[in-house]
VMD Tcl script that builds the backbone (N, CA, C; Angstrom):
set m [mol new atoms 237]
animate dup $m
set s [atomselect $m all]
$s set {name element resname resid chain x y z} {
  {N N MET 1 A -120.320 10.355 112.652}
  {CA C MET 1 A -120.345 9.611 114.323}
  {C C MET 1 A -120.505 10.785 115.532}
  {N N ALA 2 A -121.202 10.908 116.378}
  {CA C ALA 2 A -121.574 11.223 117.162}
  {C C ALA 2 A -121.034 10.699 118.722}
  {N N THR 3 A -120.263 11.181 118.860}
  {CA C THR 3 A -119.198 11.224 120.368}
  {C C THR 3 A -119.845 11.115 121.318}
  {N N THR 4 A -119.743 10.691 122.559}
  {CA C THR 4 A -120.788 10.866 124.037}
  {C C THR 4 A -119.470 10.476 124.612}
  {N N LYS 5 A -120.011 12.074 125.144}
  {CA C LYS 5 A -118.655 12.470 126.636}
  {C C LYS 5 A -119.357 12.432 127.774}
  {N N LYS 6 A -119.124 11.865 128.989}
  {CA C LYS 6 A -119.418 11.661 130.165}
  {C C LYS 6 A -119.380 13.159 131.153}
  {N N LYS 7 A -120.581 13.447 131.311}
  {CA C LYS 7 A -120.625 15.140 132.261}
  {C C LYS 7 A -119.372 14.813 133.883}
  {N N SER 8 A -119.212 15.617 133.789}
  {CA C SER 8 A -118.324 16.132 134.555}
  {C C SER 8 A -118.780 16.655 135.812}
  {N N VAL 9 A -118.391 15.834 136.920}
  {CA C VAL 9 A -119.855 15.160 138.559}
  {C C VAL 9 A -118.293 16.301 139.440}
  {N N ASP 10 A -119.151 17.516 139.662}
  {CA C ASP 10 A -118.525 18.153 140.813}
  {C C ASP 10 A -118.484 16.924 141.937}
  {N N LEU 11 A -117.696 16.489 143.279}
  {CA C LEU 11 A -117.835 15.928 143.737}
  {C C LEU 11 A -118.795 16.287 144.609}
  {N N GLU 12 A -117.614 17.641 145.130}
  {CA C GLU 12 A -117.927 18.113 146.440}
  {C C GLU 12 A -119.392 18.646 146.660}
  {N N LYS 13 A -119.382 19.169 145.103}
  {CA C LYS 13 A -121.333 19.630 144.989}
  {C C LYS 13 A -122.052 18.513 145.527}
  {N N SER 14 A -121.759 17.105 144.905}
  {CA C SER 14 A -122.391 16.591 144.759}
  {C C SER 14 A -123.019 16.011 146.423}
  {N N MET 15 A -121.594 15.811 146.743}
  {CA C MET 15 A -121.391 15.056 148.003}
  {C C MET 15 A -122.485 16.042 149.156}
  {N N GLN 16 A -122.248 17.863 149.169}
  {CA C GLN 16 A -123.133 18.266 149.709}
  {C C GLN 16 A -124.472 17.981 149.595}
  {N N ASP 17 A -124.865 17.860 148.276}
  {CA C ASP 17 A -125.825 18.127 148.015}
  {C C ASP 17 A -126.572 16.551 148.907}
  {N N LEU 18 A -126.273 15.736 148.436}
  {CA C LEU 18 A -126.328 13.852 149.148}
  {C C LEU 18 A -126.493 14.238 150.711}
  {N N GLU 19 A -125.387 15.198 151.178}
  {CA C GLU 19 A -125.953 14.933 152.608}
  {C C GLU 19 A -126.983 15.750 153.306}
  {N N LYS 20 A -127.568 16.595 152.320}
  {CA C LYS 20 A -128.286 17.769 152.620}
  {C C LYS 20 A -130.114 16.972 152.600}
  {N N VAL 21 A -129.909 15.711 151.371}
  {CA C VAL 21 A -131.319 14.537 151.860}
  {C C VAL 21 A -130.802 13.988 152.527}
  {N N VAL 22 A -129.900 13.269 152.715}
  {CA C VAL 22 A -129.737 12.681 154.011}
  {C C VAL 22 A -130.666 13.209 155.449}
  {N N GLU 23 A -130.078 14.604 155.653}
  {CA C GLU 23 A -130.341 15.232 156.757}
  {C C GLU 23 A -132.473 15.470 156.796}
  {N N GLN 24 A -132.586 15.642 154.983}
  {CA C GLN 24 A -134.260 15.776 154.689}
  {C C GLN 24 A -135.056 14.385 155.241}
  {N N LEU 25 A -134.733 13.192 154.828}
  {CA C LEU 25 A -135.045 12.205 155.110}
  {C C LEU 25 A -135.092 11.435 156.305}
  {N N GLU 26 A -133.867 12.160 157.347}
  {CA C GLU 26 A -133.782 11.242 158.473}
  {C C GLU 26 A -134.752 12.165 159.559}
  {N N SER 27 A -135.233 13.632 158.990}
  {CA C SER 27 A -135.544 14.236 159.737}
  {C C SER 27 A -137.129 13.809 159.707}
  {N N GLY 28 A -137.649 13.014 159.033}
  {CA C GLY 28 A -138.781 12.429 158.866}
  {C C GLY 28 A -139.974 13.541 158.417}
  {N N ASP 29 A -140.350 14.841 158.729}
  {CA C ASP 29 A -140.887 16.096 158.101}
  {C C ASP 29 A -141.300 16.208 156.850}
  {N N LEU 30 A -140.968 14.873 155.676}
  {CA C LEU 30 A -141.504 14.814 154.606}
  {C C LEU 30 A -142.370 13.986 154.234}
  {N N SER 31 A -143.623 14.134 152.905}
  {CA C SER 31 A -144.177 13.261 153.068}
  {C C SER 31 A -143.648 11.913 152.812}
  {N N LEU 32 A -144.936 11.224 152.495}
  {CA C LEU 32 A -144.761 10.344 151.548}
  {C C LEU 32 A -143.817 10.128 150.090}
  {N N ASP 33 A -145.020 10.636 149.158}
  {CA C ASP 33 A -144.299 11.371 147.367}
  {C C ASP 33 A -142.816 11.591 147.762}
  {N N LYS 34 A -142.934 12.693 148.977}
  {CA C LYS 34 A -141.792 13.487 149.172}
  {C C LYS 34 A -140.767 12.422 149.046}
  {N N SER 35 A -140.739 11.816 149.785}
  {CA C SER 35 A -139.744 11.403 150.702}
  {C C SER 35 A -138.860 10.100 149.709}
  {N N LEU 36 A -139.754 9.574 149.316}
  {CA C LEU 36 A -139.653 8.559 147.538}
  {C C LEU 36 A -138.671 9.870 146.698}
  {N N GLN 37 A -139.391 10.744 145.747}
  {CA C GLN 37 A -138.453 11.379 145.481}
  {C C GLN 37 A -137.211 12.057 145.798}
  {N N GLN 38 A -137.318 12.258 147.797}
  {CA C GLN 38 A -135.225 12.436 147.650}
  {C C GLN 38 A -134.427 11.919 147.402}
  {N N PHE 39 A -134.782 10.206 147.904}
  {CA C PHE 39 A -134.612 9.521 148.013}
  {C C PHE 39 A -133.756 8.604 146.832}
  {N N GLU 40 A -134.622 9.028 145.650}
  {CA C GLU 40 A -134.354 8.729 144.498}
  {C C GLU 40 A -133.126 9.867 144.130}
  {N N LYS 41 A -133.270 10.979 144.451}
  {CA C LYS 41 A -132.443 11.789 144.221}
  {C C LYS 41 A -130.980 11.936 144.683}
  {N N GLY 42 A -131.134 10.985 145.941}
  {CA C GLY 42 A -129.821 10.253 146.992}
  {C C GLY 42 A -129.853 9.687 146.100}
  {N N VAL 43 A -129.866 8.427 145.559}
  {CA C VAL 43 A -129.623 7.522 144.948}
  {C C VAL 43 A -128.893 7.973 143.899}
  {N N LYS 44 A -129.351 8.565 142.879}
  {CA C LYS 44 A -128.607 9.181 141.645}
  {C C LYS 44 A -127.383 9.499 142.391}
  {N N LEU 45 A -127.444 10.783 142.828}
  {CA C LEU 45 A -126.038 11.592 143.900}
  {C C LEU 45 A -124.885 10.958 144.371}
  {N N SER 46 A -125.818 9.698 144.862}
  {CA C SER 46 A -124.599 8.535 145.252}
  {C C SER 46 A -123.940 7.845 144.079}
  {N N ARG 47 A -124.572 7.576 143.101}
  {CA C ARG 47 A -124.508 6.884 142.134}
  {C C ARG 47 A -123.034 7.861 141.467}
  {N N ASP 48 A -123.466 8.551 140.955}
  {CA C ASP 48 A -122.906 10.326 140.334}
  {C C ASP 48 A -120.927 9.982 141.198}
  {N N CYS 49 A -121.166 9.977 143.082}
  {CA C CYS 49 A -120.621 10.425 143.435}
  {C C CYS 49 A -119.085 9.201 143.072}
  {N N GLN 50 A -120.106 7.829 143.591}
  {CA C GLN 50 A -119.173 6.806 142.924}
  {C C GLN 50 A -118.223 6.595 141.270}
  {N N ALA 51 A -119.494 7.342 140.740}
  {CA C ALA 51 A -118.618 7.650 138.917}
  {C C ALA 51 A -117.444 8.041 139.191}
  {N N ALA 52 A -117.349 9.176 139.758}
  {CA C ALA 52 A -116.652 10.479 140.060}
  {C C ALA 52 A -115.554 9.775 140.751}
  {N N LEU 53 A -115.650 9.443 141.788}
  {CA C LEU 53 A -114.346 7.942 142.373}
  {C C LEU 53 A -113.897 7.611 142.027}
  {N N THR 54 A -114.569 6.640 141.188}
  {CA C THR 54 A -113.670 5.661 140.444}
  {C C THR 54 A -113.171 6.314 139.185}
  {N N ASP 55 A -113.921 7.104 138.782}
  {CA C ASP 55 A -113.088 7.683 137.348}
  {C C ASP 55 A -111.315 8.647 138.224}
  {N N ALA 56 A -111.998 9.004 139.537}
  {CA C ALA 56 A -110.397 9.476 139.829}
  {C C ALA 56 A -109.128 8.300 140.388}
  {N N GLU 57 A -109.788 7.428 140.935}
  {CA C GLU 57 A -109.217 6.713 141.108}
  {C C GLU 57 A -108.192 5.679 139.950}
  {N N GLN 58 A -109.056 5.519 139.179}
  {CA C GLN 58 A -108.391 5.316 138.019}
  {C C GLN 58 A -106.832 5.681 137.091}
  {N N LYS 59 A -107.570 7.875 137.028}
  {CA C LYS 59 A -106.513 8.424 136.789}
  {C C LYS 59 A -105.434 7.873 137.702}
  {N N VAL 60 A -106.006 7.877 139.105}
  {CA C VAL 60 A -104.461 8.090 139.785}
  {C C VAL 60 A -103.169 6.423 139.486}
  {N N GLN 61 A -104.434 5.294 139.118}
  {CA C GLN 61 A -104.033 4.172 139.167}
  {C C GLN 61 A -102.862 4.216 137.808}
  {N N VAL 62 A -102.805 4.704 136.596}
  {CA C VAL 62 A -102.629 5.387 135.239}
  {C C VAL 62 A -101.241 6.063 135.515}
  {N N LEU 63 A -101.524 6.855 136.783}
  {CA C LEU 63 A -100.313 7.629 136.533}
  {C C LEU 63 A -99.364 7.065 137.801}
  {N N LEU 64 A -99.645 6.370 138.649}
  {CA C LEU 64 A -99.092 5.567 139.499}
  {C C LEU 64 A -98.256 3.934 138.431}
  {N N ASP 65 A -98.536 3.519 137.647}
  {CA C ASP 65 A -98.059 2.954 136.755}
  {C C ASP 65 A -97.125 3.897 135.866}
  {N N SER 66 A -97.502 5.200 135.672}
  {CA C SER 66 A -96.605 5.049 133.754}
  {C C SER 66 A -95.653 6.080 135.364}
  {N N GLU 67 A -95.435 5.733 136.513}
  {CA C GLU 67 A -94.399 6.825 137.164}
  {C C GLU 67 A -93.576 5.345 137.593}
  {N N LEU 68 A -94.127 4.524 137.393}
  {CA C LEU 68 A -93.315 3.416 138.122}
  {C C LEU 68 A -92.525 2.194 136.761}
  {N N LYS 69 A -92.971 2.656 135.875}
  {CA C LYS 69 A -92.305 2.374 134.753}
  {C C LYS 69 A -90.469 3.312 134.046}
  {N N ASP 70 A -91.498 4.580 134.630}
  {CA C ASP 70 A -90.067 5.338 134.575}
  {C C ASP 70 A -89.063 4.976 135.341}
  {N N ILE 71 A -88.659 4.122 136.434}
  {CA C ILE 71 A -88.302 4.011 137.109}
  {C C ILE 71 A -87.362 2.549 136.751}
  {N N ALA 72 A -85.695 2.843 136.725}
  {CA C ALA 72 A -85.131 1.760 135.854}
  {C C ALA 72 A -84.569 1.247 137.199}
  {N N PRO 73 A -84.815 -0.190 137.012}
  {CA C PRO 73 A -84.508 -0.875 137.899}
  {C C PRO 73 A -83.668 -0.832 138.487}
  {N N GLU 74 A -81.497 -0.248 138.486}
  {CA C GLU 74 A -80.692 0.288 139.032}
  {C C GLU 74 A -80.624 1.400 140.139}
  {N N ASP 75 A -82.163 2.319 140.048}
  {CA C ASP 75 A -82.287 3.071 140.913}
  {C C ASP 75 A -83.003 2.631 141.767}
  {N N LEU 76 A -83.358 1.721 141.668}
  {CA C LEU 76 A -84.043 0.531 143.019}
  {C C LEU 76 A -83.527 0.275 143.938}
  {N N GLU 77 A -82.025 -0.296 143.513}
  {CA C GLU 77 A -81.336 -1.305 143.858}
  {C C GLU 77 A -80.193 -0.413 145.228}
  {N N GLY 78 A -81.110 0.667 145.431}
  {CA C GLY 78 A -79.991 1.081 147.013}
  {C C GLY 78 A -80.795 1.367 147.666}
  {N N GLN 79 A -82.697 0.514 147.349}
  {CA C GLN 79 A -83.989 0.866 148.318}
  {C C GLN 79 A -83.918 -0.845 148.784}
}
mol reanalyze $m
mol bondsrecalc $m
mol representation Tube
mol addrep $m
């Protein structure tokens, strides 16, 4: 059975690449074909960034849920 593993996204690099794409598109110096190519690249980068952020958010939520379960009710009484 083959396992599928998500490709890890370097969020900072993807954000930098996305910023470059936006700058190029805003410059107005690209041909229509090149603009479309850059727009497609930007959409892909945006989706990759959103997926990475969602994954990070889920990990944080798991950690927070785990930490809250470790706190005994009597520990909260003094707060």
